[in-house]
C-alpha positions in Angstrom: -44.2 -56.8 11.0 -40.8 -55.5 10.1 -39.3 -56.3 6.7 -36.0 -58.0 6.4 -34.4 -54.7 5.5 -35.7 -53.0 8.7 -34.5 -55.9 10.8 -31.1 -55.6 9.3 -31.0 -51.9 9.9 -32.0 -52.4 13.6 -29.2 -55.0 14.1 -26.7 -52.6 12.5 -27.7 -49.8 14.9 -27.5 -52.2 17.9 -23.9 -53.1 16.8 -23.0 -49.4 16.5 -24.4 -48.6 19.9 -22.5 -51.5 21.4 -19.3 -50.5 19.7 -19.8 -46.8 20.8 -20.3 -47.9 24.4 -17.2 -50.1 24.2 -15.0 -47.3 22.7 -16.3 -44.8 25.3 -15.5 -47.1 28.2 -12.1 -47.8 26.7 -11.4 -44.1 26.2 -12.4 -43.0 29.6 -10.5 -45.9 31.2 -7.3 -44.9 29.3 -7.9 -41.2 30.1 -8.4 -41.9 33.8 -5.2 -44.0 33.9 -3.3 -41.2 32.1 -4.6 -38.6 34.6 -3.6 -40.7 37.6 -0.2 -41.2 36.1 0.2 -37.5 35.5 -0.7 -36.7 39.1 1.8 -39.3 40.2 4.6 -37.8 38.2 3.8 -34.3 39.4 3.9 -35.4 43.0 7.2 -37.2 42.4 8.7 -34.1 40.7 7.5 -31.9 43.6 9.2 -34.2 46.1 12.4 -34.1 44.1 12.4 -30.3 43.9 11.8 -30.0 47.6 14.6 -32.4 48.3 17.0 -30.4 46.2 16.0 -27.2 48.0 16.6 -28.8 51.4 20.0 -30.0 50.2 20.9 -26.5 49.0 19.8 -25.0 52.3 21.8 -27.5 54.2 24.9 -26.7 52.2 24.5 -23.0 52.7 23.9 -23.4 56.4 27.1 -25.5 56.6 29.1 -22.8 54.8 27.8 -20.1 57.1 28.7 -22.1 60.2 32.1 -22.8 58.7 32.7 -19.0 58.2 31.5 -18.3 61.7 33.8 -20.9 63.2 36.8 -19.5 61.2 36.1 -15.9 62.3 35.7 -17.0 65.9 39.0 -18.8 65.8 40.7 -15.8 64.2 39.3 -13.5 66.9 40.5 -15.9 69.6 44.0 -15.9 68.1 44.0 -12.1 67.9 42.8 -11.8 71.5 45.6 -14.2 72.5 48.2 -12.3 70.6 47.1 -8.9 72.0 47.5 -10.3 75.5 50.9 -11.7 74.6 53.5 -9.8 76.8 55.9 -9.2 73.9 53.2 -7.6 71.7 51.8 -5.7 74.6 55.3 -4.3 75.3 55.6 -3.3 71.6 52.2 -1.5 71.8 53.3 0.2 75.0 56.5 1.4 73.3 54.5 2.6 70.3 52.3 4.7 72.6 55.4 6.1 74.2 56.7 7.2 70.8 53.3 8.8 70.0 53.4 10.5 73.4 56.9 11.9 72.7 55.8 13.2 69.3 52.7 14.9 70.9 55.1 16.3 73.5 57.3 17.9 70.8 54.2 19.3 69.1 53.1 20.7 72.4 56.4 22.5 72.8 56.0 24.0 69.4 52.5 25.1 70.3 53.8 26.7 73.5 56.4 28.7 71.6 54.0 30.1 69.0 51.2 30.5 71.7 48.5 28.8 69.6 45.3 28.5 71.6 42.6 25.9 71.1 39.5 28.1 71.5 38.4 31.6 70.5 36.4 32.6 73.6 36.6 36.1 74.9 34.1 35.6 77.7 32.5 32.6 79.4 29.0 31.9 81.0 28.4 32.9 84.6 30.4 30.8 87.0 33.0 29.8 84.4 36.6 31.0 84.2 38.3 32.2 81.1 41.8 30.7 81.0 43.9 31.1 77.8 40.8 31.3 75.5 39.1 28.2 77.0 36.3 28.2 79.6 36.5 26.1 82.7 34.1 25.4 85.6 35.7 24.6 89.0 33.3 22.8 91.3 33.1 23.5 95.0 31.4 20.2 95.8 33.1 16.7 95.7 31.5 13.9 93.7 32.4 10.5 92.3 34.0 10.3 88.9 30.9 9.2 87.1 28.7 11.8 88.9 31.3 14.5 88.0 31.2 13.5 84.4 27.4 13.8 84.4 27.5 17.2 86.1 29.8 18.5 83.4 27.5 17.2 80.7 24.5 19.0 82.4 26.6 22.2 82.1 27.2 21.6 78.4 30.8 20.7 79.0 33.1 17.7 79.5 35.1 16.5 82.5 38.5 18.1 82.2 40.6 16.9 79.2 44.2 18.1 79.0 45.9 17.5 75.7 49.3 19.3 76.2 51.7 20.9 78.7 50.7 24.4 77.7 47.1 23.8 79.0 48.4 22.0 82.1 50.7 24.9 83.1 47.9 27.5 82.5 45.6 25.6 84.9 48.1 25.1 87.7 47.6 28.6 89.3 43.9 27.9 89.6 44.2 24.3 90.9 46.7 25.4 93.6 46.6 22.7 96.3 43.2 21.3 95.3 42.3 17.9 94.0 40.1 17.6 90.9 38.9 14.8 88.7 40.4 14.5 85.2 38.2 13.2 82.4 40.6 10.2 82.2 39.7 6.6 82.9 41.2 3.1 82.2 40.0 1.2 79.2 37.8 -1.6 80.7 39.2 -4.1 78.1 42.8 -3.2 78.7 43.6 -1.6 82.1 47.0 -0.5 80.9 45.4 1.9 78.4 43.8 5.2 79.4 41.1 7.1 77.5 39.7 10.6 77.7 36.0 11.2 78.1 35.9 12.6 74.5 37.0 9.1 73.3 40.5 10.1 72.4 43.5 8.0 73.7 46.0 9.4 76.2 48.9 11.0 74.3 50.1 13.7 76.8 50.4 12.8 80.5 51.7 14.4 83.7 51.7 11.6 86.2 53.3 12.0 89.7 56.3 9.8 90.4 55.3 6.2 90.7 51.9 6.8 89.3 49.6 5.3 88.0 50.1 2.3 90.3 46.6 0.9 90.3 46.7 0.2 94.0 44.8 -3.0 95.0 43.7 -3.2 91.3 41.0 -0.7 92.0 42.4 2.7 90.8 40.8 3.2 87.4 40.2 6.9 87.3 42.6 9.9 87.4 42.8 13.2 89.3 44.9 16.3 89.0 46.6 18.0 91.9 48.7 21.1 92.3 52.3 20.6 91.3 54.5 20.2 88.3 53.8 16.4 88.1 50.4 16.1 89.6 48.3 13.3 88.1 47.3 10.4 90.3 45.0 7.4 89.8 42.4 6.4 92.4 39.2 4.5 92.7 36.4 5.9 90.6 34.0 5.7 93.7 36.2 8.1 95.6 35.0 11.7 95.9 36.8 14.8 94.7 36.0 18.2 93.2 35.9 18.4 89.4 36.7 20.8 86.6 34.5 21.0 83.5 35.9 22.3 80.2 33.6 24.1 77.8 33.1 22.4 74.4 31.8 25.5 72.7 33.6 28.0 70.6 32.4 31.5 71.4 
């Protein structure tokens, strides 16, 4: 039989165990609620951050599209202005002025006898004319094919930059017809470009040429005569002259 002291001690232990269980249950219940609340706040913060990111991306996309639209409008206006007859006439007059300047420079060059190349001999089948090498074909080809044939021979389809070179070639051209490395710009048919990418500054067109007959004469040829350039369809066939691009 337990004494009254032992019974009192047992009851105290029982109260302590009960209190401990109560406090443990309360602690874990509070901790669980705190953990759930933390997870909820983290999820909410993540949603807010993602929303801000999407808003920023939307703003940046709108700015980019705005810039694109502005640039597109400016290009359209520029294209319209370039096609304007008044501006096109001004551009044409400007090119005439440049052509006159280049003509004056050519006359100076003729007088001092400055030559473009330093060749003293040319490869087999080529002619040495005023320190430049030229290849005269004996077979007629289209303009594009002629350009390719010259490239295969390490040359370019004939480019004539001044009256001195033109006059030096006339005795060899005689009454023949040869392609020039000269073609209309596909974006502006009133502009001509050489095969080396340079614009037309010197010209020797025949009277009334280039006339772009039937809107189909986009390539140029050279014939014998003082004024001997003519435009004709690029699909036509003619002999060609290649000009050496080397310095020997």
